[in-house]
C-alpha positions, 0 to 999 in steps of 0.5 A, a space after each residue: 514566519 508568516 502563518 495562518 491561524 486555524 481552529 476546528 472542532 469535528 463531530 463524527 457521523 456514522 453511516 452503516 457499511 454496505 450490505 455487500 459485506 455484512 461481516 464488517 461492523 463498526 464499533 460505536 464512535 467515541 467523541 473526538 476532542 477538538 483539534 487546533 492548529 495554531 499556525 500553518 505554513 501556507 505554500 503556493 496554491 496547488 491543486 491535487 486534482 482530487 475531483 478526478 480521484 473521487 469521481 466514479 464508483 469503480 474501485 481504485 487503488 492508491 499507493 503512496 511511497 517514497 524515502 523513509 521519514 517523509 510523511 508517507 503514512 500521514 498523507 496516505 491516512 489523510 487521503 483515506 479520510 478524505 475518500 471516506 468523508 466524500 462517500 467512498 467506503 475505504 480501506 487503508 493498508 500498511 505494507 510497511 513492516 514498521 507500521 505507523 498507521 496506529 500512530 497516525 490514527 491515534 488508535 490501536 489497529 495492530 493484529 493483522 486484521 481489518 479494524 474500523 477507524 473511528 470518525 469519518 463520515 463513511 466506513 473507513 477500515 485500516 489494516 496493518 499487514 503483520 508478516 511476524 503473525 503470518 510467520 507464526 501461523 505458518 510455523 504452527 501450520 507446519 506442525 499440524 497434521 504431519 505438515 499438511 497444515 502448511 498446504 491448508 494455510 498457503 491455500 488461504 493466502 492463495 499460494 497453496 501451490 507453491 507449498 505443494 511444489 516445495 513440499 519436501 522442504 522444511 519451510 517452518 525452519 526456513 522462516 526462522 531465517 526469513 528470505 528477502 521478499 517475504 514481507 512483500 510476498 505476504 503483501 502480494 497475497 493480501 492484494 490477491 484477496 482484495 481482487 478475489 474475496 467478497 470480504 473486501 468487495 464493499 471497498 471502493 477505494 483502497 490506499 496503500 501506505 507503502 514501505 520505504 523505496 526498496 521494500 516497495 520496489 520489490 513488492 511491485 516487481 514480485 508478480 513479474 518474478 513469480 510469473 516467470 518462476 512459475 513459467 519455468 516450473 511449468 516448462 520443467 514439469 512438461 518435460 518431465 511429464 513427457 518423459 515419464 509418459 513415454 516410459 509409462 506408455 512403454 509399459 502400458 500404463 496411463 498418464 498421470 493427471 495434470 492436476 498440479 500443473 493446472 493449479 500451478 497455471 491458475 496461480 501464474 494467472 492470478 499473479 498476472 492479475 496482480 501485475 496488471 493491476 499494479 500497471 492499470 492506468 484506470 484503477 491504479 496510481 502511485 503517489 510519490 511523497 518526498 520533502 524538499 532536500 536534495 537527498 530526498 528528491 534525488 531518491 524520488 527521481 530514481 524511484 519514478 524511473 524504476 516505476 516507469 520501468 515497471 510500467 506503474 502509473 505515476 501522476 502526482 508528486 507530494 512535497 511535504 513540510 514546506 515553509 511559506 514565504 515570509 518578509 522577515 525571518 530568523 536566520 534559521 528559517 531564511 536559510 532553510 527556506 532558501 534550501 527548500 526553494 533550491 530543492 523545488 527548483 531541482 524538482 522543476 528541472 529534473 527530467 523524472 519529476 518535472 512532468 508530475 503534478 506537483 503538490 506542496 504540503 505545508 509545515 504545521 506547528 504540531 504533530 498530525 495525529 487522529 481523524 480530525 487532524 488528518 481531516 484538516 491535513 487532507 483538506 489542505 493537500 487534496 484539493 
């Protein structure tokens, strides 16, 4: 197999975070060991258009998703490192319940809190959203102050009004058998915090390492679902309030305050902001990651069709683990390459995928782990 030899050593530098977020601090960096790749498959030259991705100081969101096992986490982590090394304070967020960011960065990022990543030139933080921790906090809140702690907890997530509307339900027991979409609801609450909380104001690039296709599509469709659901609740409340007002007027009593309805309307407006963020072509882009197999590409085609239906902007398709052309091969490599070429032809002829910018990511002879390795991968993919 034709290969390119490569070796590099990486000496990290550190720039202090923006004064806009003094609560975020960066731990001292540990020296990185040299990173060496003995061989790398070199595909046809592809240009991802990184200059356009890195330009401007307006905050931008990049969501990387696709079939499980295609390398979404490595691609997302390498993009985050690339942004940070090009001057953008960056946050990389995992919305996948089965997190891999810690493995990718070779650093403990667990706990559901912002953790500084050691190595990049500019601030890079990682966050692994922890649904189990959130559910535990919710259960504890349900037991505090006779159950009123639930509302305080949900208020912190930006969803306090839902707790008020469902106040009579035993929500702590409900979490023992969590409903479908709970992980996505927690992820949505984090997106709302990104939009509104000063804690996240320093970040000019936010990269999402998303869950496999099904989870991600639920995440993207949830704001519409909540918007419609809250709209129905508001209409029902209005009808009940009108009837109640008529009865009270007959007995000479004043009207009840519209406080609850106003809070619901504000929550609905926030859901609309999240929905609009997912669809904003200026600030958001979904990058599909796949590998050159018929099964993976077929799922990627269906994913793009679903994203178009949700009006989520998609411009790039990463095909990971590409073997290089070679004059002489073992039988296995020759058959594998032929299979991959057939898969790439499938992309070029697919009505959903052919319009996307195709980025071929090479196969290397070792696992990509740690910032130096991710920098190397990012320099190959994101050109």
